[in-house]
N, C-alpha and C positions, 0 to 999 in steps of 0.2 A: 276642771281647773279642783284639787278639793284645801281649802281655806287651813288656814290653823294648822301646819303639816310640818315639819324639816322635814332637809332637804332627802335624807333618804326617803321618805316616805313617798317625793314626787317623784322618788325612780330613777334616778340618773342608771344608768346601763353603764360601764362603762367600754368601751370599744376593746378587741382582741387585740392585747401584742402580737404584733406580727416576730412571725417566726426568723430566727437568724439567719441568715446564707450560710449554706452546705460548706462550711471552708472545712469543715477536717469529716474523714468519715468516724475518728474516736470518739466524737463526741454524740454519735449512735443515733443521729436524727437519719429519718430515710430519704433518700437518695431524690434531689427536685429538680437533675439536671434534663431532662425528661417529659416536667408537665409543665400543662401551661397556666400561669399563676390566674386562679382563680378566690375569689371572697368563700369566708369562710363562718359558719356559726361558729358566736366566742367558747373556747370551751370554759368562763367563768368569768362574772362579773363583777362588780364594786357596787356593794350596797343594793337595794331592794329596783325592781323595776322602777321609773317614773315614767306616769300619765301625766301629760300634758296637756290633756285636751280638757275640758269642762263637764266636769256631772249636771245630773240629770238636771239638781236645779239648777242651775247655773244655763244649759242650753235654751231649758226653757224659757226662763230671764229675757235671752237672748233672742231666743223666736219670739216671744211677743213684742220685745221693743221693736222689733224690726221692721212688725207688720203691724203693728200702732205710727212712724213712724212713717213708713212707706205710704201709709193710708191721711195720717194727717198733715205730713211733711211736706219735705221736698226742694228743690228752687224755685219752684211756683210760689213756695208758702215764706218763702227767702226773703224773694222779691217784691210779693206785696207787704209783709210787718215792713222792709227796707224801705218804704216808700210813705208807714204809716206816719202818725204823729208822737207816737211808743215806740216802735222797731221790733216791736211784739205781737205774738200771738196767744192773746187772753183764750182762747177758747182751749189751743193745745195745751198752754200752764194748768191748765183747771184736768182737763183731765189728764195730766202727769199726776200733779196732784189727789186727785180720784184713785190711782191706781197705784199708789203707793212709794213711787220712785223718790219722793223726796224727803223718806225717810228708811233707804233701801238699804244704810249703812248708823244708823244712827239706833241706839238701844234701845230696845223693849220698854224702858222705866220712863221713858222718854216719847213711845206713842212712835217709836221705828220699828221698824222688820229684824232687827239685829243682826244682818249680816257683817259686809264688811265689806274691803276695799276692792279687792276684786271683781264685786258684784257690781260696787259704783263704778268703777276701770271698765265693766262691761256696756252696762247705758251710755257713759260717757262718749265711748267706741261708737257708737250706736247714733246717739245724737251727732257726731259730727259728720256721720256718714248723711244722717238725713238731712244735714246745715239746720236744724229743728230751730226758728228762731224765740226762744224761752231762756229766762232768768235762772239755768238748773247749772251753770258754771260759778254765778255769781254768789247763786241763793247757796246750795248743796255743796258744788267740789272746794268753794272757797272759804264764805261765813260760817258754812253748817265743821267745815273740818278744821278752822280755830275754834268756834266753839267744841268741839269734842274736845280742847288743850285746854279750859280752862273751867271754872266752878263760880257754884254762886246761886242764890236762886234765879235772880234775873236769867241768867247762862240757861237752867232746866227750860224755863216759859221760854223762852227764843226757838230751842232746841223741840219743844213741844209745837210751836208754830205751824217748827219749818218741816215738820213727822208727820199735820195733818193737811200740808200743800197752804195753807190757810197764809201764808204770809213769803215776800221776796226780800231779800237780805245780801246786803253787800261788804268789803269791807276797804275801809279807807288806811293803806297803805303808807302813804307819805308822798314817795318816790321822788323826791330830793337830787334833782339831777340824775333823772333814771334811774337812780336805784333803787336798788330793792331785798336789800341789804340791813343793817340798823341802824347803819350812818345814816342811810335816806330817810329816815323820819322825822317828816316835817314842822307837826303839830306837837302843843307841848301841852299839859294839864298841871292846874293850877288848884288845892285847895281853898274854900270857899268854909264860910259857918256852915252852909248844907250839906255841902258836897263836894264839886267840882267845877272849875271852869277853864274850857277848853278857847286855844290857841292856834290862829295857823288857815292853813287849807293843805287838804289832802288831793294832791291832783291823781286823775283819769282812775276814778274808784272803776270800774265797770257797772252798768245796769244804776251807778247809784240814781238817777230820776227814778227809777221805778220803786226803790226799794221800799220797806214798810222799818228797818230796821239798818243801821251802817255802825258796822262791829270797827272802832278807828284803832287805831295805835297810838299813841301819844307819850312822849317825853314828864313823865314827873321827876324826874335827877338827875345834875349833871355829873357826870363820871369819865375819867379817863377811856375807858370800855367802851366805846358805842351800843354797845349789847346790853348791857346795866344801866336800871331807871327805867326801863320801858315797862308800862303800862298799857293793859284793852281795857276801853269800855264799849258799853255799848249804849249808842245812843239810836233814838228814834227820830223817825227823819221828820213827826214834828213838834221838834225839840229845835231845830237845826232855822236858822234867822233867814234863809234863801231857802228857795229849793234850787236842788242840785240839777243846774244845766250843762244836757252834751256838750262837747267839742266836737268838731270836723272828724270823722275819723274815717280809716276806712272800711271801716267795716257796719256795715248800715245798720244789723238788723244784731250785734252789740256793742249798743255804743257807752263813750267811756263820758264823766261828769268829774270837773272838779266840786269836791267838797268844804263852802268855806264857812271854818268851824269858829270863829274868829268871837267871841264874846258867847257863846252856846255855853247853857250853865249846865250840869245831869243833878241827881240825888249821888247822896253816899253810896247804893248798893247797886249802881249804874256801873263803877269797880269792877271788872272781872278777874278772878283769885286776886294773886299778893300783890301789893304796889310795889312797882321797879321790877319785879321777878318774873315780867312775863318771855324772855328772848325764848330763853329753851322752849315754849312750847309753840312761840308764833314759827322759825326754823320746823318745828317736824310738822307744823299746819302746812305750809308753804312747801316742802319737800311732794307733801301729797296729796294740792292742789298742785303742781309742778308736773308730777304724774298722771291725774285727772287728764289735766290739760294738752299733756305727750299721745293720752287717748284719746283727745279727740282729733287730735293732732293725725293718728291714725285710720283713726274714721275718716275723716276728710280729706285723707291723699290716696284711700280705697276706692275712695267714689269716684276721684278723679282721675286712677288708675281703668277703675271699669269701665269707664266712658272714653279714656283714652284710645282702648284695645278695641273697642267696639267699633269708634272711629276707622281703625287702621284699616279694621276688617273690611267696613264698608263701604270708603272712599278710595275708587280707582283712577289710576294713571299708570298710564302706556298700557293701558286694557293687562292692569295687574294691579288688586289690593295695593296698598302704599304703607299694610306691613310687611308683605314678603323684600320689602328694601332692606337692609342694615340699616340704613340710620335712623330708620321709625322703630324694627323690632331691638335694633340694643338699645335706641331710647327707654323704652315699653321693659325692655330685661331691666336695665338699671332704677326703672322705677321701681317694681316689685324687690328688687334688692334692698332699695332702705324702706320702705316699705315694711318688710317683713319683715328688717332685721330690730326697725323701731317697735314692734308689736313686739318680737322675746324679748329687747327689754324693757317694755312699759309695762309684760305680765310678769314678771323676773321682780321691779322694783317693786310693785306693787303685793307682792307675799312678802317681801324682803322686810317692807313695812310693817305690814301684818303680824308678821310675827318677829321682830323688833329683832332684825338679823345687825350683827354685828358692820355688816357694808352698807346698813338700809340705805344711807346719805349720801355714798357712791354710787349705788344702781339708781336710784333716781334723778341724780345728776345725770347719768351718762343714761337714762330713758330721756331725759326733756332734751339733754345736748342733738340724740339722733333721729328724738320728734321733730325738732325741728331743722335739722338738717332734711328732713324726707317732706313736711310742710314744702319749705322752699322749694326743693328741686323737684317733686313733682306736680308744687304749682304752677310752675315754668314751664317746664319741661310738656305736661297735657295738653297748654295752649299750645304750643308748636305743632306738638303730633298733629291740632287740630288746625295749623291752618294759620291765614286770614282771616274765618270764621270766626275762632279762636278768641279773636282779639273783641270782634264785634258787644254794644250789648243787646238787644236781642237773645248773645248765645247766653250758655248757660254757664261757661269757666269762668267768668271771671267771679260769676258771686261765691265760688269752691276758692277761687281764689284770692277772696278779699277776709273771708276767716281763715283759711291757712297763714294766712300774714297773721289775723290776729295770735292762734296759736302758739306762731312760730317766737313772735315778739316779746307776748305778755308774762311778763315771772322774767324775762332774760333768752336769749338769742344763746343759740350754739357755744358762742365763742362763751360766753358768760358763765355759762355750766362751766364749759373744757376746763376754765381757769379755776374754777373749784375744783373739780375731778382735778386737777393738778397740785393745786395745792394743797387736798388731802392728800398726795401719793407722795408728795413731799418733805407733809408731815410724818408718815408712816415710814419711811428711810432712814 
């Protein structure tokens, strides 16, 4: 899939228009009464040929990621990380840093590879497929994308540290009342003689207990419009009064922690970008993070589907593979449908966001809604295909279920993103 090209370069070939029925000999159309209907090649096309495949570099990245993660991650590694103190695989994270994956979408002047969102989507899909227990989402897809939308010397330094693979980061969104919009920001910041003083608690920041630095969204001024008066701060973990402690959550290899910011003071240069004008950049970053999380959901769903189909072929009942029964085969077909639909939406949204397409935000919302649906449906149905064994602790299906639920719910479930779609369409009409 070539990046940074217009829709015509992606090459949609228009479907051939069906010839009208031979209603009258005066239209000089050849008689068709005695010919069997059959497909015919189009006589004309709209735009250039569209290539939906990866280019050579993207395919090489995908293959390399799959090989590394197949060897180093998987359900066994996830189970080990889930039972560990930190919930992560430090050795795998070090390998990812050495391979340069953390900097794949960071520009070269900050030490990254200077690629794009599509390449990052490829990596997110592969980490989901392999259940990689590393802070890739929180550091690269969440904090990294938000830092890209800001400015300042602290921001430049943080991007270089992430690109090098030597730092872990996350974002404290606030999430008051479970909201991910501007009205959900619960942290406040006030000026002091030497900088800023923060107050409040940011709930459920992913992997905050591992982070070296936390990007905090805080309200620095009151306004009728909740999108006004918001600012971004880069807070070192060492500045916190208490270390974030993970709360009980379903995904034990991606833990969530409340970040207590009461009394935390940071210098003036901890402010990222302009004071009180952060929301447009935050919104862009959250759209990109939602698409990346959707890509991970697609990877998880793909792995679950592969296992469900393999089990349906092997497990026999009444001297027949259970996959031969319609109740099972139709369920597998439905899982394939929602997974591939979500995958198509994800890559379209990644391209739209990368190119700044007018409907990019709508595409991102559609991708997250479709991927959340796929995560829920495939997580449930793949366990059903496995029958009783799929519910056991010893089996690996519940591990995929845990990561699928995180992908489904974090940043909003399908219904929340459909509300955004509805609002956008209503505003445009």
